[in-house]
C-alpha positions as CSV (number, residue, x, y, z in Angstrom):
1,M,-27.1,-9.1,-11.1
2,D,-25.6,-8.8,-14.6
3,L,-22.8,-10.5,-15.3
4,G,-20.7,-8.5,-17.1
5,K,-21.1,-5.9,-13.9
6,E,-20.3,-8.4,-11.6
7,L,-17.4,-9.4,-13.6
8,S,-15.9,-5.4,-13.2
9,A,-16.1,-4.9,-10.4
10,V,-14.7,-7.9,-9.3
11,G,-11.6,-6.6,-11.9
12,R,-11.9,-3.3,-10.2
13,E,-11.4,-4.9,-7.1
14,M,-8.1,-6.8,-8.3
15,L,-6.6,-3.7,-9.9
16,A,-6.9,-1.7,-7.0
17,P,-3.8,-2.3,-5.3
18,V,-2.2,-1.6,-8.4
19,R,-3.7,1.6,-9.2
20,D,-2.9,2.6,-5.5
21,I,0.6,2.0,-5.8
22,G,0.5,4.0,-9.5
23,D,-1.2,7.2,-7.6
24,Y,1.4,6.7,-4.6
25,I,4.3,6.7,-7.3
26,R,2.7,10.1,-9.0
27,A,2.3,11.8,-5.8
28,Q,5.6,11.3,-4.3
29,R,6.9,12.2,-7.9
30,T,5.0,15.2,-8.0
31,A,6.2,16.3,-4.5
32,A,9.7,15.8,-5.5
33,Q,8.7,18.0,-8.9
34,I,10.0,15.2,-11.1
35,S,9.0,15.0,-14.3
36,L,7.4,11.7,-15.7
37,R,10.7,11.7,-18.4
38,A,12.9,12.3,-15.6
39,L,11.9,9.1,-13.2
40,A,11.6,7.1,-15.9
41,D,15.4,7.7,-16.8
42,K,16.7,7.6,-13.5
43,A,14.3,4.6,-12.3
44,G,16.1,2.9,-16.0
45,V,12.1,2.3,-17.5
46,S,10.9,3.8,-20.6
47,N,7.9,6.5,-20.2
48,P,5.0,4.8,-21.7
49,Y,5.7,2.1,-18.8
50,L,6.2,4.5,-16.0
51,S,3.0,5.8,-17.3
52,Q,1.1,2.7,-17.3
53,I,2.4,1.9,-13.5
54,E,1.1,5.2,-12.6
55,R,-2.3,4.9,-14.4
56,G,-2.5,1.3,-12.6
57,L,-2.3,-0.4,-15.9
58,R,0.8,-2.3,-15.1
59,R,2.0,-4.1,-11.9
60,P,5.7,-3.5,-11.7
61,S,8.0,-6.0,-9.9
62,A,9.7,-5.5,-7.0
63,A,12.9,-5.0,-8.5
64,I,11.1,-2.0,-10.7
65,L,9.6,-0.7,-7.8
66,A,13.5,-0.4,-6.1
67,Q,14.5,1.0,-9.7
68,I,11.7,3.6,-8.9
69,A,11.8,4.3,-5.1
70,D,16.0,5.2,-5.6
71,G,14.3,7.4,-8.8
72,L,12.0,8.9,-5.9
73,S,14.8,9.0,-3.2
74,I,12.2,7.2,-0.8
75,S,12.8,3.9,1.1
76,A,12.4,1.0,-1.3
77,E,10.6,-1.0,1.7
78,S,8.1,1.4,2.1
79,L,6.8,1.2,-1.5
80,L,7.2,-2.7,-1.3
81,V,4.9,-2.5,1.7
82,R,2.7,0.3,0.0
83,A,2.5,-2.5,-3.2
84,G,1.6,-5.1,-1.0
85,I,4.7,-7.4,-1.7
86,L,6.3,-6.8,1.7
87,R,4.5,-6.9,5.4
88,A,5.4,-3.8,7.5
89,A,6.2,-6.5,9.9
90,D,9.0,-7.9,7.8
91,L,10.9,-4.4,7.3
92,P,14.6,-4.1,8.9
93,E,13.4,-0.9,11.4
94,A,10.6,-3.8,12.6
95,R,13.2,-6.0,13.0
96,E,15.4,-3.7,14.8
97,V,12.9,-2.6,17.2
98,T,12.4,-6.1,18.3
99,D,16.1,-6.9,18.5
100,A,16.2,-3.9,20.4
101,I,13.8,-4.7,22.9
102,R,15.4,-8.5,23.3
103,A,18.9,-7.0,24.0
104,D,17.7,-4.4,26.9
105,P,19.6,-5.9,30.1
106,N,16.7,-3.4,32.2
107,L,14.0,-5.3,31.1
108,T,12.9,-8.7,32.3
109,E,11.9,-11.8,29.8
110,R,8.5,-11.2,30.6
111,Q,8.5,-7.7,30.1
112,K,10.2,-8.2,26.8
113,A,8.2,-10.1,25.1
114,S,4.9,-8.2,26.6
115,L,6.5,-5.2,24.4
116,A,7.5,-7.1,21.6
117,E,4.1,-8.6,21.3
118,I,2.5,-5.2,21.7
119,Y,4.9,-3.6,18.8
120,R,3.9,-6.6,16.8
121,A,0.1,-5.4,17.5
122,F,0.7,-1.8,16.7
123,L,2.4,-2.8,13.4
124,H,-0.3,-4.8,12.4
125,E,-3.2,-1.9,13.6
126,S,-1.7,0.3,11.3
127,Q,-0.8,-2.0,8.1
128,S,-5.0,-3.0,8.7
129,A,-6.0,0.6,9.0
130,R,-4.1,1.7,6.1
131,Q,-5.6,-1.2,4.2
132,G,-8.9,-0.5,5.4
133,A,-8.8,3.0,4.4
134,Q,-7.9,1.8,0.6
135,H,-11.0,-0.5,0.5
136,A,-13.4,2.2,1.9
137,T,-11.8,4.5,-1.1
138,D,-12.6,1.9,-3.3
139,D,-16.1,0.7,-2.1
140,H,-16.9,4.7,-2.6
141,R,-15.9,4.4,-5.7
142,T,-17.7,1.0,-7.0
143,T,-20.8,1.2,-4.5
144,P,-24.1,2.3,-5.9
145,P,-25.9,4.7,-4.3
146,E,-28.6,3.4,-1.8
147,S,-32.1,4.0,-2.8
148,P,-33.9,6.9,-1.0
149,D,-37.1,5.4,-0.2
150,K,-35.4,2.8,2.2
151,S,-33.8,3.5,5.9
152,P,-30.9,2.1,7.3
153,D,-33.0,0.1,9.5
154,Q,-35.0,-1.5,6.1
155,A,-32.0,-2.2,4.0
156,S,-31.3,-5.7,5.6
């Protein structure tokens, strides 16, 4: 394999989360029918910088993401999870659920532990599914088509 192509593939893989967050911000902005200029003003960033974020050319800090989330009127936590800065299990909602489970007087300690473990497993599964879907999209964009003369059995 050509070293340039290999480095290019590595670069695309490293930029995938940045491109994903930019795509997500653009989708949220267009769904809310907010112009790039209006969101930049609300978030306190320049138009070119916001445009670069949306195109995946810049990776914004957590503080900038929080300002953008505020400008979009969406949860800053959900945007930080989407950017990979915060894990879903670290969200206040997740802590509130596990705290409610622990505080429930109608459950035994064993039931509380089991229910909290199941909840954490669901969170982990959801996060893995989102990441897997993103990797599948990226793989589809970067993987060359298989040779038509090889069947799946012959590919190994």
